[in-house]
BAKEZA-145667 format. One record per residue: x, z, y of N, C-alpha, C, CB in turn; residue in one letter. Coordinates in steps of 0.001 Angstrom, whole numbers. Atoms other than C-alpha are relative to their C-alpha. Glycine has a CB too. Example, Ala and Ser with C-alpha at 12.3 -4.5 7.8 and 13.67 -1.06 7.14 Angstrom:
REM residues 2
REC   n_east     n_up  n_north  ca_east    ca_up  ca_north   c_east     c_up  c_north  cb_east    cb_up  cb_north  residuo
REC      890        0    -1190    12300     7800     -4500      900        0     1200     -992     1246        27        A
REC     -820      -60    -1190    13670     7140     -1060     -770      730     1090      414    -1415       462        S
//
This chain:
REM residues 147
REC   n_east     n_up  n_north  ca_east    ca_up  ca_north   c_east     c_up  c_north  cb_east    cb_up  cb_north  residuo
REC      934       67    -1240       32       13        94      705     -179     1266     -831     1259       146        X
REC     -850      266    -1298     1218     -950      3522     -292     1280      890     -465    -1504       844        X
REC      796     -983    -1000     1236     2004      5922      518     -493     1315      307     1736      -211        X
REC     -296      585    -1448     1046     1238      9670      727     1005     1004    -1416     -436       701        X
REC     -544     -900     -678     3242     3329     11809       36       27     1440     1034       54      -404        X
REC      288       29    -1520     2409     4072     15296      739      823      741    -1305      318       337        X
REC     -817     -841     -929     4988     5572     17884     -944     1483      388      361    -1020      1487        X
REC      735    -1099     -586     4101     8966     18707     -661      151     1437      807      931       -85        X
REC      356      -45    -1267     3983     8590     22320     -819    -1026      485     1012       75       691        X
REC     1311      968       -2     1677     5455     21932    -1188      476     -392      117    -1108      -822        X
REC     1289     -467      628     -550     7121     20011     -708      947      716      192      551     -1263        X
REC      291    -1105     -733     -636     9958     22397     -523     -294     1245     1044      775       129        X
REC      568      568    -1065    -1414     7784     25162    -1400     -616     -217      889     -932       462        X
REC     1658      538      158    -4350     6112     23605     -745      810     -568     -286    -1224      -798        X
REC     1130    -1053       -2    -5892     9108     22522       73     1167      975      -85      609     -1340        X
REC      266    -1302    -1233    -5342    11321     25646     -851      318      430      407       22      1064        X
REC      938     -358     -650    -8379    11077     27138    -1068      913    -1521     -619    -1526       916        X
REC     1111     -640     1265   -10398    11459     23734      689     1390     -633     -213    -1306     -1534        X
REC     -328    -1384      567    -8360    14523     22394      238     1161     1022     1265     -116      -843        X
REC     -363    -1098    -1159    -7485    16529     25647    -1138       20      975     1431     -363       863        X
REC      941      325     -946   -10243    15133     27565      552     -534     1723     -866     1352         3        X
REC     -485      560    -1321    -7582    13864     30628      850    -1260     -400      917     1132       889        X
REC     -704     1433     -174    -6150    10737     31378     1300      -62     -725      308     -352      1550        X
REC    -1400      208      419    -2821     9683     29831      894       80     1320      171    -1458      -779        X
REC     -903      157    -1193      -49    10583     32428     -490      784     1124      129    -1446       437        X
REC      342     -872     -766    -1730    13243     33947      729     1519      -91    -1313      -18      -188        X
REC     -902    -1070      -32      -94    16625     34593     -796      880     -750      458      512      1382        X
REC      764     -925     1309    -1080    19262     31699     1253     1570      486      350    -1065     -2380        X
REC     -619     -987      -94     -133    22991     32488      695      366    -1382     -839      900       533        X
REC     -718     -656     1368      907    23332     28653     1345     -234     -109     -548     -529     -1330        X
REC    -1486      105      -59     4434    23241     27644      238    -1070     -977      812     1373      -350        X
REC     -185     1328      524     5743    20105     26625     1470       -2     -933       32    -1101      1344        X
REC    -1104      -32      712     8122    19819     23751      847    -1115       80     -292      217     -1182        X
REC     -705     1007     -233    11137    17488     23532      -62    -1242       22      590       81      -427        X
REC      124     1249     -116     9450    14618     22780     -656     -384      955     -385     -478      -900        X
REC     1079      160    -1429     7102    14762     26136    -1224       98     -549       18    -1507       934        X
REC     1489      253      931     4181    14608     23910     -544     1694       -6      369     -769     -2076        X
REC      370    -1308     -255     1955    17811     24437     -337      447    -1433    -1186      143      1080        X
REC      -53     -535     1528     2070    20120     21267    -1742      -39     -729      710     1900        68        X
REC     1602      -51      901    -2130    19999     21045     -173    -1512     -546    -1626      426      1200        X
REC      114     1273      548    -1789    16340     20819      656     -434    -1656      671     -808      1100        X
REC     -712      469     1546      992    16032     17898    -1200      956    -1073     2206      742      -229        X
REC      704     -606     1188    -1421    18855     16228    -1092     -724     -608     -526     1242       336        X
REC     1452      578      298    -4650    16768     16663      675    -1255     -899    -1105     -528      1606        X
REC     -240     1056      742    -2818    13413     15449      510      262    -1386      825     -768       679        X
REC     -317     -574     1319    -1209    15349     12485    -1292      419     -717      961     1225       147        X
REC      910     -453      897    -4475    16753     11566     -925    -1644     -510    -1011     1359       881        X
REC      808     1395      -78    -6286    12886     11892      978     -722     -833     -278     -748      1631        X
REC     -985      706     1404    -3166    11388      9558     -345      636     -993     1676      108       -38        X
REC      216     -578     1129    -3799    14059      7331    -1301     -399     -690       85     1314       220        X
REC     1351      491      314    -7643    13364      7199     -100    -1655     -336     -921      370      1279        X
REC      -31     1064      246    -6859     9815      6964      350     -479    -1357      601     -372       803        X
REC     -467      249     1097    -4913    10074      4082     -767      307    -1016     1023      459      -102        X
REC      998     -726      958    -7524    12327      2197    -1018    -1415     -302     -934     1569       873        X
REC      930     1145       75   -10073     9271      2832      640     -980     -641     -490     -495      1261        X
REC     -716     1131      889    -7526     6954      1625     -221      225    -1310     1506     -103       152        X
REC       -7     -302     1137    -7232     8816     -1456    -1493     -413     -729      409     1387         9        X
REC     1173      171      648   -10711     8845     -2178     -673    -1537        4     -882      989       614        X
REC      458     1478      -21   -11252     5227     -1045      518     -663    -1472      737     -868      1432        X
REC     -914      647     1469    -8644     4313     -4210     -732      584    -1191     1865      578      -156        X
REC      615     -501      937   -10482     6574     -6313    -1489     -632     -454      -23     1277       374        X
REC     1227      641     -176   -14034     4920     -5739      600    -1920     -382     -683      463      1903        X
REC     -299     1329      363   -12245     1626     -5982      248      -89    -1451     1142     -507       756        X
REC     -666      158     1740   -10701     2483     -9649    -1458      313     -552     1535     1433      -703        X
REC     1097     -104      698   -14317     3628    -10699     -706    -1363      -49     -800     1053       544        X
REC      586     1351      133   -15697      301     -9553      438     -794     -985      145     -708      1073        X
REC     -422      838      709   -13296    -1648    -11039     -245      266    -1880     1400      -58       559        X
REC      148     -275     1011   -13606      168    -14461    -1124     -349     -342      262      977      -178        X
REC     1544      645       55   -17553     -794    -14135     -105    -1067     -421     -696     -165      1117        X
REC      214     1380      249   -16994    -4212    -14001      388     -668    -1610      866     -681      1125        X
REC     -191      845     1392   -17243    -6515    -17277     1089     -760      203    -1197     -975      -450        X
REC     -923      404     -569   -14427    -8641    -17844     -202    -1679      752     1014      207     -1034        X
REC      665     1488     -991   -16240   -11911    -16926     -453      426     1560    -1731     -731      -839        X
REC       22       59    -1334   -17046   -10205    -13742     1459      627     1164    -1329      777       170        X
REC    -1466     -586     -675   -13380    -8963    -13052      647    -1393      145     1079     1216     -1106        X
REC     -722     1170     -422   -12231   -12663    -13317     -442     -916     1122      111     -750     -1053        X
REC      910      562    -1018   -14562   -13802    -10761      265      852     1499    -1656      172      -597        X
REC     -334     -986     -687   -13342   -10798     -8578     1294     -884     1325      606     1297     -1240        X
REC     -307      919     -831   -11901   -13072     -5324     1429     1038      699    -1476     -516      1046        X
REC     -917    -1098     -411    -8511   -11199     -3997      365     1162     -790     -460      505      1048        X
REC     -556     -992      996    -6929    -7960     -5071    -1565     1242      333     2077      693       561        X
REC      889     -811      312    -9761    -5465     -6001      486     1813      741      -89     -225     -1748        X
REC     -337    -1025     -188    -7634    -2552     -4843        5      154     1632     1145      179      -747        X
REC       62     -214    -1699    -8161    -3441      -801    -1331     -299       69      989    -1032      1104        X
REC     1228     -122     -205   -11976    -3585     -1519     -778      848      978     -309      217      -965        X
REC      341     -791    -1094   -13961    -2457      1488    -1214     1275     -786     -713    -1170      1354        X
REC      822    -1156      470   -15674     1285       491     -338      593     1295      750     1049     -1023        X
REC      529     -806    -1377   -18189     2786      3066     -985     1112     -464     -879    -1077      1152        X
REC      832     -911      428   -20154     5792      2908    -1497     -424      768      640     1493       343        X
REC     1098      351     -517   -23856     4980      2991    -1303     1091       -5     -248    -1185      -670        X
REC     1001     -819      -32   -26997     6941      3424     -763      119    -1420     -836     -441      1081        X
REC      509      123     1199   -28304     8180      -110    -1458     -867     -535      -69     1258      -239        X
REC     1092      916      128   -31680     6424       494      252    -1462       72     -903      298       952        X
REC     -132     1283      -64   -30190     3226       747      407     -603    -1403      926     -279      1053        X
REC     -205      448     1466   -29059     3418     -3000     -913     -442     -789      437      859      -697        X
REC     1133      398      430   -31155     1013     -5018     -197     1192    -1365       79    -1722      -340        X
REC      296     -868     1220   -32448     3795     -7512     -703     -943    -1065     -998     1319       401        X
REC      741     1120      999   -34513     1015     -9549     1228     -280     -996     -599    -1629       894        X
REC    -1651      442     1226   -30877      263    -11239       80      550    -1020     1551      376       406        X
REC     -683    -1107     1098   -29967     3257    -13206     -904      911     -141     1368      771       398        X
REC      623    -1231       35   -31541     5993    -14583      923      946      695     -335      422     -1401        X
REC     -686     -760     -857   -29014     7870    -13223     -432       80     1310     1164     -351         1        X
REC      801     -220    -1432   -30298     7145     -9711    -1046      421       56     -234     -950       721        X
REC     1563     -356       82   -33699     7741    -10450      -26     1231     -190     -855     -636     -1059        X
REC      225    -1343      711   -33122    11116    -12113     1023      843     1313      697       55     -2026        X
REC     -419    -1081     -986   -30652    12402     -9059     -377      610      937      683     -160       440        X
REC      606     -790    -1180   -31514    14751     -6686      762     -670     1364      331     1818      -181        X
REC     -236      802     -976   -31962    12959     -3463      242     1314     1255    -1331    -1201       171        X
REC     -213    -1187    -1133   -30570    15784      -557      382     -919     1265     1395     1267      -419        X
REC     -443      440    -1177   -30110    13064      1919     1885       38      418     -901      914       936        X
REC    -1314      -19      -91   -26135    13055      1128      480    -1524     -445      564     1200      -880        X
REC     -103     1485      173   -24124    10061      1181      790     -620    -1094      515     -522      1139        X
REC     -684      192     1626   -22878     7986     -1611      874    -1077      543    -1166     -571     -1548        X
REC     -945     1142     -442   -20341     5295     -1690     -255    -1282     -498     1336      252      -355        X
REC      656     1387      270   -20922     1579     -1525     1732     -960      -96    -1383     -578      1665        X
REC    -1346     1115      132   -17786     -807     -2884     -457    -1450      -11      907      194     -1502        X
REC      328     1376      107   -18121    -4478     -2114     1301     -787     -459     -570     -524      1382        X
REC    -1166     1161      727   -15969    -6925     -4387     -632    -1320      473      125        0     -1995        X
REC      -11     1547     -355   -15582   -10404     -2824      245     -715    -1489     1365     -433      1224        X
REC      -25      909     1335   -16033   -13158     -5711      174    -1612      370    -1530      215      -890        X
REC      -19     1474      366   -15528   -16611     -6425    -1304     -635      371      261     -220     -1534        X
REC     1497      381      -77   -19278   -16814     -6615     -824      586     1190     -695      468     -1295        X
REC     1034     -508    -1323   -20325   -15422     -3321     -798     -641      580      509      369      1059        X
REC      949      867     -758   -21615   -18619     -1865    -1151      137    -1062      560    -1663       348        X
REC      764      234      696   -23717   -18887     -4838     -965     1202     -394      629     -567      -849        X
REC      666    -1427       65   -24702   -15002     -5837      343      748     1022      315      789     -1164        X
REC     -351     -940     -744   -23151   -13216     -3288     1128     1125     -493    -1167      516       302        X
REC     -995     -884      442   -20676   -10133     -3466     -545      857     -982      573      749      1058        X
REC      510     -848      766   -20719    -7724     -6248      317     1188     1293      710       82     -1644        X
REC      341    -1033     -240   -21790    -4381     -4764     -557     1244     -550     -398     -273       521        X
REC      332    -1178      871   -21743    -1143     -6174      193     1256      238      506      -63      -998        X
REC      383    -1462     -521   -23122     2347     -5503      790      956     -927    -1726      348       -89        X
REC     -351     -849      863   -21626     5586     -6747       89     1491      911     1351     -556      -721        X
REC      380    -1304     -792   -22528     9269     -6118     1595      798      554    -1026     1168     -1239        X
REC    -1224     -826     -570   -19887    10990     -3374      816     1026     -722     -434      700      1052        X
REC     -480    -1741      707   -19626    14493     -5279      620     -476    -1191    -1465     1324      -520        X
REC     -443      180     1445   -19090    13182     -8791      501    -1328     -182    -1119      239     -1013        X
REC      -72     1382      133   -18602     9343     -8353     -586     -656    -1370     1410     -329       166        X
REC     1020      588     1062   -21365     8756    -11180      -89    -1348      617    -1577      816      -167        X
REC     1154     1181     -704   -22681     5294    -10889    -1104       31      218     -221     -994      -499        X
REC     1396      -57     -505   -25867     4838     -9187     -461    -1379       65     -135      695      1388        X
REC      637     1607     -107   -26384     1265     -9105      628    -1251      649    -1232       43       763        X
REC     -910     1505     -178   -25548    -2527     -7889    -1055     -764      732      525     -940     -1626        X
REC      919      841     -449   -27224    -4742     -5528     -224    -1112     -748      256     -336      1145        X
REC      570      997      750   -28950    -7337     -6871      711    -1287      629    -1636       27        75        X
REC     -727     1231     -798   -26780   -10507     -6534    -1079    -1433     -527     2040     -202      -644        X
REC     1109      925      132   -29377   -13657     -6103      529    -1516      487    -1295      568       926        X
//
C-alpha cells in the first residue's frame, strides 16, 4: 500500500482553522516547539493519523471478507485490484434485507453497515458487484442486484 506523506508544516497550515479555530499564520500564545508547529496541532494531526490507520485496517478486513465471499467466476470478472475497492459506511436501512436470512434476522438498531463496491469487466451490462457486511461482526448481509 502506498503511503501519502504530507509535511507537518503544510498539514498544520491546511488544518489550522479547522483544528484551532484560528487562521494559519496568526499569533498563538501557545508554546511553540522547535518545529514551529503548535503542540496542539501536532497532537491533533497525530490523532487523525492514528484514526486514519485504524480505518484503513478495517477497510482492508472488509475487502478481504468481500473477496472471500465471491465465487471463482465472479473473481475472474473483477477489474483492477480488489484490495483497493471502495468501502463505505452506509445506513443499516439501506442494506437489501431480502437478499439473505442473516440480514432478515439481524437486529436493526440503525447501526452502520459496510458496503464494498467491486468494479468488474461486466459493469456496462450488469453493474458492479456491491456487497454489504455488518460493521460489528463482518457477517455477510446481502448484495445489490446486478441487472
